[in-house]
N, C-alpha and C positions, 0 to 999 in steps of 0.2 A: 872710327875717328875719335880721338880722345877729346875730352871737354876743353883742354887747353888749346888744342888745334882749332876746335870749333870757334872758340872765343877769338883767337888770333885772326882767323879767316873772316869772321863776322866784322871785326874791327877794321880789317883791310877794306872790305866793301863799303863800310860806313865812311871811312876817310876818303876813298876814291870819289864817291858821289857828293860828299860834303864840299870837296874842292870844286867840283864841276858846278854844283848847284849854287855856290856862292856868287858866281859871276855870269853864268851863261844866259839865263833868262833876263838879267838886268843890264847886260852890256849895252844894248841899244839905248836905253834911257840914259846911261852914263855918257855915251858918245854924243847923243843929242844935247844933253843938258850941260855937260862940262867941257866938251871939246868942240861944240858947235859943228858937229859933223853933218855932212849931207846924207840923204838917204842912201846914195850909192856907196859912200864910205862905210856906212853901217852894214850894208849888204856885203861889202867886201870883207869886213871883219868876221861876219858869220861864215862866209865862204872859206875862210882860213881853216875852220874846223873840218869841212868836207875835204879840202885838199890834204889835210893831215890824215884823214881816214883812208884816203887812197894810198898813202905811203906806209901807214902802220903795218899792214899785213906783211909787206916785204921785210921790214925791220924785224918783226917778231919771227916770221917763218924762216928767213934766210940767215939771220944773225943771232938773235936772242935764243932761239930754240936749240941752236947748234953749238954755241961756243961758251955761253955764260950761264951761271945759276940765275934762275928767273927772279928770285927775290932780290938779288944784288942789282940786276938791271933795273928792276922796279924802283929800288932805292936811289940809284944814280939819276934816273929820269926825273923823279920828283924833286930831288935836290937841285938839279939843273933847271927844272921848271920854276922852283921858288926863286932862283937867281934871276931868271928872265923876268918874272913878275916884279922883282925889285926895280928893274929898269923901266918896265912898262908903266908902273904907277907914277913915274916921274915924267912921262911923255905927254905933251899937250898937243902935238901935231897929229891929226887923225890919219894922215897918210903914213907917217912913220909908225903910228900905233899898229897899223895893219901888219907890218913886218915883225913887230914884237909879238903880236898875238898869234901870228903864224908860227913863229919860232916856239912859242909856248905850247901851241896845239900839237906840234911835232913831238913834244915830250909827253903830252897827256894822252893822245890817241893810242899809242902802244900800251900804255898803262892799263887801258880797258881790256885788251886782249890778255895781257900778262896776268892780271888779277884772276881772270877766269881760268887760265891755264894752271896757275898755282893752286887755286881752290880745287879744281878737278883732280889734280894729281895726288891730293891728300885725302881723297874721299873713297870710302869702301863701296858706296852706292850713290854715284853722282845724281842719278835720276830722282832719288828721294832726299838726298842731303843738300844738294845745291840750292833749290828754291828757298829753303829756310835761311840760308846764308846770304844769298843774292838779294833777298827782300830788304836786308839792312841798308842797301843802297837807296832804295825808294824811301825808306824811313829817314835816311840822312838828308835826302833832297827836301823832304817836307820840313824837317827840323831847321835846316840852314836857311831856307827861303822864308820861313816864319820869323827867324831871328832878324833877317834883313828887313822884313816888313815891319816888325815891331819897333826896330830902331830907326825906321824911315830913312835908310841909307841906300836905297835901290839905285839912285842916280848919282852916287858919290864914289870916289876912288876907293873908299873903304871896302867895297866888295872885292876888289883885287888884293887889298891888304889882307883881308880875312883869308882869301884863297892862298896867298903867299905863306902865311903862318901855318895853315893846315898842311900845305904841300911840304913845308920844311919838316914838320913833325912826322908826316907820312913817310917822307924819304928816310928819316932816321929809324922809324918804326919798321920799315920794310926789311931792314937787315936782321930783325929779330924773328922774322917769319920762318916757318919750317923750311929746311933746306930743300930746294927744288933744282937739282943739277940739270945741266943740258942733256938732251937726249942724244946719246952717241950714235943712234941709228937714224936720227932725223935726217931725211933726205928729200924733203919737199922741194919740188921744182917750182919755177916761176909760174908755169901753167897751172899747177895744182893750187898754188896760193891764190891765183886769179879766179879759180873755179872753172877753168877751161873744160874739165871733164863734165861739168854740169850743163854745158852748152847743148848737149844732145837732148836735154829736156825741152829745149825750145822748139823741137820738131813737133811736139804736142801743141796744137793750136791753143787749147785752153790755158796751158801753162805759159805759153808765149804771151797771151793776152794778160794773164795775171802779172807776169814779169814787167811788161810795158806799163800796166796800170800802177804797179808798185813804184816804178821810177817817176811816173807823172804825178802821182798823189803826193810824193815827197816835195814837189814844187810848192803847192799850197801849205804843206806842213811847215816849210821854212818860213812862210809868212807869219805863222803863229809864233814860232820861236823868236823871230827877229822883231816883230812889230806889235805883238799883243800887249806887252808891258807899257810902252809909250802911248799906245792907242787908249788903253784903259785909263791911264793917268790923265790924258788930255780930255777924256770924257767926264772927268770929275771924280772918279772912283778913288777912295782913300785906302791905305794899307793894301796896295795892289798885290804885292808879293804874297801876303798872307792868304788873300782870296784866291790867287792863282794856284796855290798849293792844294786847293780842293780838287783840282784836276787829277793830281797824283792819288789823292785819297779815293777818288771814284774808280781808279783802276782796280783796286782790291775788290770792290763790289761786282764790277762787270767781269772780272776774271773768273769769279765763282759761277757766273752764268754761262761761260763758254761751253762746258760739257753738255748742258741741257740744250743750249742753242744749236749745237752740232746735231743733236738728235732730231730736233724739231725743224731746223732750217736747212742744214747741209752747208757745204762750203760756199756755194755761189751766193745764197741769200744772206749768209752772215757777212760776206764781203760787201754785198750791196748795202746792208744796214750800216756798215762802217762808212761807206762812201756817202750815203744820204746824211749821216750825222755830220760829216765834214761840211757839207753844203749848208745845213741848218746852222751850225755854229758860226760860220763866216757871215751869214745873213744876220745873226744875232749880234755879232761884233760890229757889223756895219750900221745897224739901225738902233742898237741899244744906247742908252745914255744914263749916266749915273744919277742925274737929277730927276728924270721923268720915267725911265724904264730900266732901272738897274737890274731888275729880275731877268731881263734878256741877256745881260752880261754874265750873270750867274749861270744861266743855262749854257751859254757858250763855253764857260770854263769847265763846268761839270761834265759836259759832253766829251771831254778829252778821254775819259775812260772808254766810252763806246768807240770813239774814233781810233784810238790806239789799239785796244784789245781786239775789237771785231775786225780790224783790217790787218794790222801788223802781226799780232800774235797768231791770229787765225791763218795768216799767210805763211808764217813760219811753220805751223803744223802742217799745212797743205804741202809746202815744199818738202818737208821731212817725209811725208807719206809718198810723194811722187818720186823722190830721189831713190829711196831704198838705202840699204846699209852701205853699199860700196861707194857711192858718190854723195852721201849725206853731207859730209863736211864741205865738199866742194860746192854743193848747191847752196848751202847757207852762206858760204863765203861770197859766192857770186851775187846773191841777193843783197848782202850787206854792202858790198862795193858799189852796186848799182844804185841802191837807195841812199845810204848815208854819204856816199862819195859823189856820184853823178847827180842824182835827183835833187838832193838837198843843196848841192853846190850851185846848180842852176837856179833853184828857188831862192837861195840866199841873195844871189846877185840880182835876180829879177825883183825881189821885194824892195830892195833899195832903189832901183830905177823907178819902180811904180810909185814909191813914196815921194820921190823928187818930182815926178810928173804931176802929182796931185797936191803939191805944196805951193801955195800962193801967199806971198808976203809973210813967209815964215809960219803959216798956219796950214796944217795938213788936213785935207778932206778925207777923213778916215772911212767914211761910207763908200766913197769911190775906190779907195785902196782895197777894202775887203771884198768888193764885188769881183775883183780880178781872180783871187784864189777860189771864190765861190764858183765863178764861171769855169775855171779849169777843172775843179772837182766835178761839176755837172757834165762836162765833156767826157771825163774819165768814166763817170757813171753810165752814160749812154753807151759808150764803146764797150764797157764791160758787160752790160746787160745783153747787148745784141750778140756779142761774139764769144763770151765765155759759156761753156756748157760742160760742166763736170758734175754728174749726178751722184757721185759717191759721197757718203756721209761718215768720214772717219771720226771716231770719238776719242779724244785725247784723255789720257789718265790725268786725274786731278793733280798728282804730284809732278806732272811734266809742265805745268803752267807756271811761267815765271813772269811777274810783272815788270814792265819797263820803267826807266827812270824818269820819263818826261810826260 
């Protein structure tokens, strides 16, 4: 891969996650503060992303991969997304906002798959080259959320204006990316896109328990995405977006620990550590307070690296090893649809309902709210410990570990 191509692909990843990071973690604060939305309306807005994640594989696999150059599709999607955001920033009705954010997410979700596809097709050795390019996405998330935090605009419509301008630039920039023509032999079926081939893995009890646990743990994960920002703000914490970016920074550290942890702990206990971390962080969110115990809130934020890496990244590696070469893509596709689509969709909706239940006279009882995802994570932990039994200890190569965006 030439230096020019590397720079282009790195810029592509940076812009993708800069757009996403500008609004995603802050949307709940904006809806609560500016649109006077209920918890249920906030939950619905986050559910829109999960609905889009369910649709995106069909768009990419059945249309984009077959008929159009990927970079052109990416450009059109982002220009369309910028146009939708233009109307979204003028909407003050939270019910109407849902339809606009759903329309926007339908343009953004396919972009995530397309950027990966474009990058992979222009690499000589994806296993070694992709992590160094993909990590620019995490850097972008940290940069953009810190900008939002320093400007103190997390609860203002400016977050969507920033996303709109970046999306507009990204859409134009996409047309300059290396040509990535459609695959004339692409013949993926609906079943393959859904990961139907991977369903045979569910015959293995341990994999079935892992699969179920992955779906269930995405329910409390959605509480974090949707409610952490307003919860920390209500606790009295300042510069919330800046401090929440410590969660992404912690991913780098814990990512480096994964190979060693695999050798010492194996898959089961690495996943257990991840689940325990989820419980601890929700307890910290629930009982921490910026005026008397801000250290608890910092622990909750920094634990994001353990929670994400030790469960989701470890889970991706476990799935990869279980599936083998023939159904590897189907297995990862099945996990993605089940977690980001179904699990997070349920969690987003539930988080809003729970927030409404514990809201009295306009004040949210955040301690009670956070006990719900803590309880769900505890149930998943017990189920997993009792029923999961895979003693193999696969050790991933260091260059196969790719940090996540959140």
